[in-house]
C-alpha positions in Angstrom: -32.6 -4.9 13.7 -32.7 -5.7 10.0 -30.0 -7.6 8.2 -28.9 -4.6 6.1 -28.3 -2.3 9.1 -26.5 -5.1 10.9 -24.2 -5.5 7.9 -23.3 -1.8 8.0 -22.5 -2.0 11.5 -20.2 -5.1 11.1 -18.5 -3.4 8.2 -17.9 -0.2 10.4 -16.6 -2.3 13.2 -14.0 -3.9 10.8 -13.0 -0.5 9.4 -12.4 1.1 12.8 -11.3 -2.2 14.7 -13.2 -0.8 17.5 -16.9 -1.3 18.7 -16.7 2.1 20.5 -15.5 4.0 17.3 -17.9 2.2 15.3 -20.7 3.4 17.6 -19.5 7.0 17.3 -19.3 6.9 13.5 -23.0 5.4 13.4 -24.3 7.7 16.0 -25.2 4.5 18.1 -24.4 3.4 21.7 -21.6 0.9 22.1 -24.0 -1.6 23.7 -26.3 -1.4 20.7 -23.4 -2.1 18.3 -22.3 -5.1 20.5 -25.8 -6.6 20.5 -26.1 -6.1 16.7 -22.8 -7.9 16.1 -23.8 -10.6 18.6 -27.1 -11.1 17.0 -25.7 -11.3 13.5 -23.1 -13.8 14.5 -26.0 -16.0 16.0 -28.0 -15.6 12.9 -25.3 -16.8 10.5 -23.7 -19.3 12.9 -20.1 -17.9 12.9 -17.9 -15.7 15.0 -17.0 -12.6 12.9 -14.5 -10.8 15.5 -12.0 -11.8 17.9 -12.2 -9.6 20.9 -9.7 -8.7 23.6 -9.5 -5.8 26.1 -7.0 -4.2 23.7 -8.2 -4.9 20.1 -10.9 -6.2 17.8 -9.8 -8.0 14.6 -11.7 -10.2 12.2 -11.8 -13.9 12.0 -11.2 -15.8 8.8 -14.9 -16.2 8.4 -15.4 -12.5 9.4 -12.9 -11.4 6.7 -14.8 -13.2 3.9 -18.2 -12.0 5.2 -17.2 -8.3 5.5 -15.7 -8.4 2.1 -19.0 -9.5 0.8 -20.9 -6.9 3.0 -18.8 -4.1 1.5 -19.5 -5.5 -2.0 -23.3 -5.6 -1.3 -23.6 -2.3 0.3 -21.7 -0.6 -2.4 -24.1 -2.1 -5.0 -27.1 -1.0 -2.9 -25.7 2.6 -2.8 -25.3 2.5 -6.5 -28.8 1.3 -7.0 -30.3 4.0 -4.8 -28.2 6.7 -6.6 -29.6 5.4 -9.8 -33.1 5.4 -8.6 -32.6 8.9 -7.5 -31.6 10.0 -10.9 -27.9 10.1 -10.1 -26.8 7.3 -12.4 -23.1 7.7 -13.0 -22.3 9.6 -9.8 -19.7 8.0 -7.8 -19.9 8.3 -4.1 -18.5 6.8 -0.8 -15.1 6.8 0.9 -12.2 5.4 -1.0 -9.2 3.9 1.1 -5.9 3.5 -0.7 -2.6 2.1 0.5 0.9 2.3 -0.7 4.4 2.6 0.7 5.4 5.9 2.1 7.6 7.3 -0.7 5.7 5.7 -3.7 2.4 6.9 -2.1 3.6 10.5 -1.7 5.4 10.6 -5.2 3.2 8.6 -7.4 -0.1 7.8 -5.7 -1.3 11.0 -4.2 -1.2 13.1 -7.4 -3.5 10.6 -8.9 -5.8 10.5 -6.1 -6.2 14.2 -5.8 -6.9 14.3 -9.5 -9.4 11.6 -9.0 -11.2 13.5 -6.1 -11.4 16.6 -8.4 -13.2 14.5 -10.9 -15.5 12.9 -8.4 -16.5 15.5 -5.8 -18.9 13.2 -4.1 -16.1 10.8 -3.1 -13.8 11.2 0.1 -10.7 9.4 0.4 -8.3 8.3 2.9 -4.6 7.0 2.6 -2.6 4.6 4.4 0.9 5.2 3.3 3.2 2.9 5.4 6.2 0.7 4.9 4.7 -2.5 6.3 2.5 -5.3 5.1 -1.2 -4.2 5.0 -4.1 -6.7 5.1 -6.5 -5.2 2.6 -9.7 -6.9 4.2 -8.7 -6.6 7.9 -7.9 -2.8 7.5 -10.7 -1.9 5.3 -8.5 -1.0 2.3 -10.2 -0.6 -1.2 -7.2 -0.3 -3.3 -3.5 -1.2 -2.8 -0.4 -0.5 -4.9 2.1 -3.0 -4.2 5.7 -3.3 -5.0 7.3 -6.7 -5.2 6.2 -10.3 -6.0 2.6 -11.0 -4.8 1.6 -14.1 -2.9 -1.3 -16.1 -4.2 -4.6 -14.7 -3.0 -8.1 -14.2 -4.1 -7.3 -10.5 -4.9 -7.4 -9.0 -8.4 -4.0 -7.8 -9.2 -3.2 -5.6 -12.5 0.5 -5.2 -13.3 1.3 -1.5 -14.0 5.2 -1.3 -14.2 8.4 -2.1 -12.5 11.2 -0.6 -10.5 14.8 -1.4 -10.2 16.4 -1.9 -6.8 19.7 0.0 -7.2 22.9 0.9 -5.3 23.8 4.5 -5.4 26.2 7.2 -3.8 27.2 10.8 -4.4 30.0 11.5 -7.0 32.0 13.1 -4.3 31.9 9.9 -2.1 32.7 7.5 -5.0 35.6 9.9 -5.9 37.1 9.6 -2.4 36.3 5.9 -1.7 36.2 4.4 -5.1 33.5 2.7 -7.2 32.6 -0.9 -6.2 33.2 -3.3 -9.1 31.5 -6.3 -7.4 28.8 -6.8 -4.9 31.5 -8.1 -2.6 33.4 -4.7 -2.8 30.4 -3.2 -0.9 31.9 -4.5 2.3 34.6 -1.9 2.2 32.2 0.9 2.1 30.0 2.8 4.6 26.3 1.6 4.1 23.2 3.4 5.1 20.0 1.3 5.2 16.3 1.7 6.2 15.1 -0.9 8.6 11.4 -0.3 7.7 12.0 -0.8 4.0 14.8 -3.4 3.8 15.4 -5.0 7.3 17.7 -7.8 6.0 21.4 -7.4 6.1 21.8 -9.6 3.1 21.6 -7.9 -0.2 20.8 -10.0 -3.3 21.9 -9.5 -6.7 21.7 -11.1 -10.2 22.3 -14.9 -10.5 21.3 -15.1 -6.7 24.7 -13.5 -5.6 24.2 -12.5 -2.1 26.4 -10.3 0.2 25.9 -10.0 3.9 26.5 -6.5 5.1 26.9 -4.8 8.6 25.3 -1.2 8.0 27.0 1.7 9.8 23.8 3.6 9.7 20.4 2.0 10.2 17.6 4.4 9.8 13.9 4.1 10.6 12.6 6.0 7.5 13.2 5.6 3.6 14.3 9.0 3.3 17.1 9.2 5.9 19.5 6.8 4.0 18.8 8.8 0.8 19.7 11.9 2.5 23.0 10.4 3.8 24.0 9.5 0.3 23.2 12.8 -1.1 25.3 14.3 1.6 28.3 12.1 0.4 28.3 10.1 3.5 28.2 6.6 2.2 26.2 4.3 -0.1 22.6 3.1 0.1 20.3 0.8 -1.8 16.8 2.0 -3.0 14.2 1.7 -5.5 15.2 3.8 -8.4 12.1 6.0 -8.6 13.0 7.2 -5.2 16.1 9.1 -6.5 14.8 9.9 -9.8 15.4 13.8 -9.5 18.9 13.2 -8.0 20.0 10.8 -10.7 18.7 13.2 -13.3 20.7 16.2 -12.0 23.9 14.1 -11.2 23.7 14.4 -7.4 23.7 10.6 -7.3 25.1 7.9 -9.4 23.9 4.3 -9.7 26.7 1.6 -9.1 26.7 -2.1 -9.8 24.2 -1.9 -12.4 25.4 -4.9 -14.2 24.7 -7.0 -11.2 21.1 -5.9 -10.4 18.3 -8.4 -9.6 15.4 -8.3 -12.0 13.1 -5.4 -11.5 10.4 -5.7 -9.0 6.9 -5.6 -10.5 4.2 -3.0 -9.5 0.6 -4.1 -9.2 -2.7 -2.3 -8.4 -4.6 -4.7 -6.1 -8.2 -4.7 -5.1 -10.4 -7.4 -3.4 -13.7 -7.4 -5.3 -12.7 -8.1 -9.0 -15.4 -7.7 -11.4 -17.8 -6.9 -8.6 -15.9 -3.8 -7.4 -17.9 -0.9 -6.6 -18.1 2.2 -8.8 -15.6 4.2 -6.8 -13.1 1.3 -6.8 -13.5 0.6 -10.5 -13.1 4.3 -11.5 -10.1 4.7 -9.4 -8.5 1.6 -10.6 -9.0 2.5 -14.2 -7.4 6.0 -13.7 -4.4 4.6 -11.5 -3.7 1.8 -14.0 -3.8 4.4 -16.9 -1.5 6.9 -15.1 1.0 4.4 -13.6 1.2 2.4 -17.0 1.9 5.7 -18.8 4.7 6.9 -16.3 8.1 6.4 -18.0 9.9 6.1 -14.6 8.1 3.1 -13.7 8.2 1.5 -17.4 11.7 1.7 -18.6 
């Protein structure tokens, strides 16, 4: 089997995390996929995947190799399109990840506009409130909220968001407005385990308060709903409650004690070698997110 086809197979196995699924996508038999990967591993002298009966995941060497495979395959696709007289046409499948609410509110409208502008592109989203490995999960672009760890990824800052404590005016009228973070211990607190698993809330000047939430939810939306209903207080990223703040259904408390805002970055792996689909989407996402007043107060 030629090296280019083997690279396509390896990239598909990495994307699907399954030899069988890769085989279905490529209209090949599973044994043929297995043989192709084994032959490539033998040729380059490195193991690309760790295989168990339950899952398939990339080794460290495999992550680096697959990233290069994707870059090379994208460049070849662009060269072929140019040779066919389709210069400037963006093609392929674009994979984008973000947290659930940020993805739905801010990323999805950008992505659908992008697809309208580039009809030859397909897209898939991974909107989840958990860490996502860009390379291992086959992601092209990630929108990340929070401080980034050092990595070989390219990151473009596009804004920032505040982490705020909020409640409904009715609740605050009945139970009082906390004047200091320590006052939160006297209030009913709703949290989202998926988004903020720690019972310790940090504030400005490294002030910390350990809380014992009365309501622990598995989604980001549920604590907001509880606060809107006047049940108690919650802590969220301010973009999540923008409409409720604007129309007065929620109020921010302890604003003078907030930590520094969390940065927002558009992150992608290939840097200047990014494929056309990545470059064009990143350009649009950066422009739109930087121009969003909610994220750039």
